[in-house]
N, C-alpha and C positions, 0 to 999 in steps of 0.2 A: 504493500500500500504506500503510495507516494507520501512523503512527509516533509518536514522543514529542511531547507538547505541554508547553510551559512554562506553568504555572499561577501567576498572581500574584493573591494575595488582598489586597484593599484594605479589609478590615473596619476596620482601625485608622485609616484615613485617610478614604476616601470613606464608609465605613460610619458613622464617627463624626459625619458631617454629617447623618445621618438625624435626623428629629424625635424627641425623647424619648431619644436615645442620648447617654450621657455616660460616658466611661471614666476611671477613676483609673489611676495608674501600675501599681498591682497588677492591675487588670483587664486592661490591655494586656499585661502580663507573662504572665498566665495564658492569654490568648487566643493569644499568640504560641507558647507551649508547646503548646497544643492543636493549632494549625495545623501546627506542626512535627511533632508525633506522627502527624498524619494523612498526612504526606508532601508537604505543599504546598511547592513549590520556591522561591517568592518571596513574601515578606511585606512589604507596604508599611507602614512604621511611621507615616508622616505627614510633616508639614513641620517641620523642626527649628527654624524661626524664627517659627513662628506666634505664640508667646508665650514669656516667660521660663520659665513652668511647662512648656511643651511642650519647650523646649530642654533643660531639666534632665532631664526624663523620657526624652527621646530618647537622651541620652548614656548613661543607665543601661541602656536597652533594647538599645542597640547591643552591649552586652557580654554579652548572654544566651548561654549555652552551648548553642545549638541544634545538632541533629545532622543535619538534612536541609535546612532552609530557609536561604536567603540573605536578608538584610535590605536593604530599599530605602528611601532617603530621597526625598522628593517635593518638588519646587519648580518655579519658573518660569524661563524664559530671562532673560537680563540685561535691565535696563531700557534703554529706547531712549536713544541718545546717551550711553551710558556703556560703557566698555570692560569686558569680562567679568572681567578681572583686578582691576578696581576696584569691581565690584558687590559690596557687603558681603553681600547675601542669597545670591548665587550662591556666594561664597567660603565662607560658613558651611555651605551645602549640601555643597560639595566636601569640607570638613573635618569633616563630621558623624560620621564613623566607620563609616558604612555602605559596603559594597563595591559596591553598585548604586545608581544614581541614576535616578529617573523624572523626566524634565524635560518640562514641558508648554509648548507654544507654540501660537499662534493659526494656524488654517488657514482661517478664515472672514474675508473682507475686512471684513464688517460689524464684527466684533470688533476687527480691526486698526485701523480708522479711528475707531470710536466708543467703544471701550472702552480700547484702548491709547493712542489718540490719536497714532498714528504713520503712516508711509507703508508701502506694500506692500514696497518694497525694503528699508527699514530692518528690518522684521519678519523678512525672510529672513536678513539679516545677524545679527540677534539670535539666531536659531536656530542658525545655523552656528557663530558665535563661541562661544556658550555650551557647545555640545556639544564643540567642539574643546578648550575650556579644561578640561572635565571629563575628557576622554580623556587630556590631558597629565598628569593626576594619577593615571592608571591605573585609572579607574573604568569599570565596565560601564554604558553609557548606554542607557536605554529612552526613546525620544522619543514622547510622547503628542501626536499631532496633534489638538488640541482642536477640536471642531465640524467634523470632517473631512467628514462627509456633508452637513451644511448648506452648508458652503463649496463642496463639489463641485457642488451644485445651482445655486449662483450663478455660480461660475467654476471650471470643471474644470481649466483651465490653471494657476490659482494654487495649488490644492491639490497638484498635481503638483510645482510649483516648491517648495512647502514641504517635501515629502518629499525632493526633490533637495538642498535646503539642509541638511537633517538628515543625509542620507547623506554629503554632502561633508564635514560636520563630524566624521564618524566614528561616527555612531550605530550601535549594535549591533542595535537593534530599532526598527521604525517602527510605532507603534500607531495604528490608525485609530479615532477616538473618535466614537461616536454620543452626544454629550454631552447633547443635548436628548431623546434617546430617541424621535426622530420618524421615523427611516428604516425602511422596510419590509425584510423579510428578502431579497427579490429584489434590491433596490438594494444592500444590504450585500454580497450575494454578488458582484454584478457589479463593484462598485468594488474589493472585496478581490481578486478575481481579476485585475483590471487591475494593481493594485499589486504583487501577487506576481510577475507576469510582467515588470514594469518595473524592479524594484529587487533588488539582491543582498542587502540587509539582511533580517533576519528581519521578517516582518509579523505584527503583533498586532491584537487587537480589544478594544474597551472599550465595552460597551453599557449604556445606562440603560433603565429599564423603563416609561417614561411611556406607552407604547402597549401594554404587556403583552407585548412581543416580544423582550425582552433575551436570553432563553435561546435562542429560535428563531433570532434574528439572529446570535448568537455561534456557533451550530452551523453556520449557513450560511457564515459567514466561515471556519470550519475546513474545511468541504467545499471552499471556494474556495482553500485553501492557507495560511491563517493558522496559525501554530504557537505563538503566544503569546496566552494568554487571560487577561483581567482580569475580576474580579467580586468579590463578597463572599459568604462562606460561606452566609449566610442571606438574601441578597438585599436587606437593608436598606441605605439610603444616601440621598443627596440626592434630595429630592422623592419619587418613587415607587420609588426604589431602583435597584440595579445588577443585572446578570446574577447569578442565584442559582447559586453553585458547587455547592451540595449537590444540585442537579438536573443541572447541566451535566456535572459530573465523571462520575457514573455513566452518564448518557446517552452520552457520548463513549466511555467506557471499556468499559462492558458491552454497549452496543448496536452500536458501530461499530469497536471494536477499537483505539482510540487509547490511549496510555499517559499518563495524567494524574498518577497517584500510584502508588506501589508496590502491586502486587497484594495483598500481605498487609496493606495499610493500609485497603483498601476496607471491610472489616468494622468499622472504627472510625468510619465516617461518621455513623451515627445518634447514637452516644454523643457524638462531637465536636460535632455540631449542637446537641444538648441542652445540652452543657457551655457552648458559646459563648452560647446563649440565656440560660442562667442567669446567666452572668457579666455579660451585657449588660442583665440585669434586664427581660427581655421574656418573654412566653409563646410557646413554640415553636408555630408554626401547625400545628394538627393535620392540616390538609389538604396540607401540603407533600409533593410526590412523594418517594418513597424514605425520608425520615427522619421524616415526621409520624406521629403515633400512628394516624391513619386510613389511612395509605398501604397497609396490608395488613389492614385491619379488615373483617370480614364479618359481616353480621347473619344471624339465623336465616332459613331458607328455602333457595331453590335455590342461591344463591351459597355459603352456608356448607356446604351438603351437598356441592356440587360440589368445592369447594376441599379439603375433608377427604378426598375420594376421590382427587383428582388436583390438586395445587396449580397446575398449568399452566392449569387450566380457568378460573380467575379471578385469576391473579397473573402479571404480565408478567415478573417475575424472582423468584428465590428471595430472600425477605426477609433471610435470613442473609448473603447476599452483601454487604449494606450495613449489617449489624449490627442490623437491625430484626427484628421477629417478627410472626407472624400473630396477629391478635386475632379470635377467634370469640366474638361478644358473649354468646351463650347457652351456650357450652361452657366447662366448668370446666378444660379442658385448655389454654386460651389462655395462652401465655407461658411454659410450663414449660421448653421447649427454650432459650428466651432466657436464663433466669436460671440454668440448670443449671451452665454452666461456672463461674460465680462461686461457687455452692454447693459444687462439687466441690473448689475451692481450699481450703475449710475442712474438708470431710469428703469425701475422694475416693470413698468407696463409695456415695455418693448417686446415684440414678438419677431420671429424670423420673417414675417410678412410686412412688418412696419416699414414705411418709406425710409425712415432714418437708417434702418438696418441695411437696406439696399444701398443707400448713399455711402455709408461708411465702408461697406464691402467694396464698392467701386473705387473709392479713394485708396483703400488698401492695395487693391490690384494695381492701380496706376502707380502707386508709390513703390510697390515691390518690383514692378518693371523697371523703375528708375534706379533701384538699388537699396531701398529701405527694407529692413526686416525688424519686426517688433518683438520677437521672442526674447531678446536680451535688452529691450529698451521699453520697459513697461510704462515709465513716466511719459515718454513721448506718445505712446499709444493712447494713454488716458487723455492727454491733452488733445490729440486728434479727435477722439470721440466727443469730448466736451465742446470743442469748437463746432463740431458738426451738429450737435443736438441743442446748442444754445446754452450750455452750462459753463461757458468759459468767459471770464472777465479779465482782459489783459491788464497787467499792472504797470506796464510801461511800453513805449514804442521806441525802437531803435531807428533813429532818423538817418544816421550817417556813421560810417566808420572808415578809418584808414589805418593800416598797419604795415610796417616794413622793417626789414632787417638790414644789416650792413655787412659788407665784405671788403677787406678782411676784418675779422672780429677783434677789435682792439679793446672793447669795453667788456665789463662783467655782464651787463645787460645791453647788448648791442641793438636790440629792437625797440621801436617806439610805436605807439598807437594813439589815435585820437578818436573819441566817440562822442556822438551827440544824441541825447535821449529826450523823450518827452514823458512826463508823468502828470496826468491831468492836463492843466493848461500851462504848466511850467516846463521850460526847456533848460538843459544844462549841457555844457561842453566840458569834457575831461580828457586828460592825457595819462599815459602810463608807460612804463618801461618794463622790459622782460627779456628772458633768455630765449628769444625767437619771437616771430610775429604773433603766433597764437597766444603765447604767454603774455605778451604785451597787451593784446586785445582783452584778454581775461582780466588783467590788472586794471586797465582803463575802464572797462564796463562795470566792474564791481565798485570801483571808486566813485563812479558817477551815480550808481544806484544807491550806494550807502548813504548818500545825502538824504534820500527819501526813505529808504528801507534799511535801517541799521542792522536788522537781523541777517542781512546778506553776509555780514562779516563772519557769521557762524559757519557758513558753508564753504567747503573747499573740495577740490577734485581729489578723488582717491585713485582713479585710474583713467587712462586716456589711450585709446587704440585707434589706429588708422589702417584701413584696408583698401588696397587698390582693387576696384571691381572688374575692370576689363583690361588686364595687363597688355593685351595686344595693341591697345591705343597708346601705350608708352606714357610719355609725360602729359598727354592730353586726356588721360583716363579719368573717369569719375572715381571719387574716393568716398568711403564711408567712415565717419568718425563716431565712435561710441565713447561716451563719458559716463563715469560713475562718480556721483557726488554724495557727500555726507555732511550732516550738520552735527555729528557727534551722537545723535539719537536715532537717526534714520538714514538709510542709503537709498538712492534711486539712480536709474540709468536713462540716458537720453541719447538720441541719434540725430545725425545730420548727414545729408548726401549732397554732393555738388562736384563740379569739375575742378573746383578750387578748394584746396584743403583748408584755407582760411575761412571761406564761406561755409563749408560743411561744419567746421568747428564752431562758427558763430551761431549756426542754427541749433546745434546741440547745446551750446552754452546758454542761449536765451531760453530754450525749453527747460533747462536745468534750473535756472533762476526763477522762471515762472512757476515751476512745480514746487519749489521751496516756499515761495510766497503763498501759494495756494494751500499747502499743507499747514502752514502757520495759521492762516485764516480759519481753516477747518478745526484746528485745535483751540481756537479762541484766543490766539496770541496777537497782540497789537503789533502790526508790522510797519505802520507809517511813523515817521518821526513826529515829535510834538509840533515842530514848525509846519510840517506838511499838513498835519491834521487841522491846524488853525487856518491855513490857507484854504483848505477845502470847506 
């Protein structure tokens, strides 16, 4: 009978090893929150000793007030010929602040001899000693048997001895790793079944996608009895990536009845995938199962006609189960059901047939064609809806701006900007300096607005991302800017798209400020300065 599976997401560790992926501390924090909201049980933060920057970030992340997930530190067994209590790397791992430790050790003799440069017996002692030391400190230990399937092909007896050493040390979970992504699903099934029958500890699986088999192999491991599954939400990671959890989770839960995440979290899957993609500064693959924009897209013809009559005719699951929606390319009805709950939060009486719903949908379609995407910019989406249905009152109007940089850069702040704004019937002109034209524009605009809205000083940018949307257009390409802003109590994201990075930044920045002022008004906070109140 299918039961509960423990899902470990390693986006912040193995995923960070993917080419082109680089996370800031803020990125990691936001991804951790997104995964926690999705109901992921275990989040692997990374190796706290990889670098001083990593160590500092790790200590901050370990204090996150997550509601569902437990945080895991990742590291290796002790060095050979050194006691576990004396190994500084292992000790730092133990005292990292994480409640769970993912400890990897070599299961392939080729690595033991040629990479570690030690003996087969010493490797076994390293594994047992390191796990025992972690357990003495009250940690939950997940042992990753690295290169397990390659090692089994060379010496099945030795990989068995590796798992025995880990179990003798007190490991709570023994993870079989297809580190090179070379094993076939039938081999994964057979060796996982053997391990499940031979060991009392929980058996896990960690697959890479070098042969395009990571999802299939992970599913076969589960069918063989593994109950701990590792992967990354979007599949990116070292080389060709890891098992894709956005595919694995719904496959296992919706198709086979296993419980990977809480049932009420499954509808957050598409949003979370888009959110993590935006934070990671990558484009979400349109063809991803379940969460891609093409996953439930139907063109005109037999498929579109059939699915509109009966969705089961060309859809293997209801898109709403994973938070996605049907896209019928030639139908103006596409997407109304998907955005309706968000619209009803602002105006409860709206239905999918309301004129406002159709107008908003058409605006979204037009903007998406231009390059906008609102999955990671909730504040801009809400402002778009409010403007459309008449619930938006602008707090200011930007009348004019000019911003420019200098070359060569002789000054600390070589860029300058001038802005002119109108608040009510009063206009003001203000200048600012910054480390680049965008920074200078930000400084000048906030300085001008602070005269009227002192609360603006509370808000500051937490993150700023720029993406080129059509690289083939080279320097003439449209760019998308995504900003994350906080006032210390709340965070929100806005978006701007234009052929000029300064204009795109200005769009996102003005949305960010408008949203802050709107939130303060909703909270009953006075936003206008005393002088401005008197003038009004």
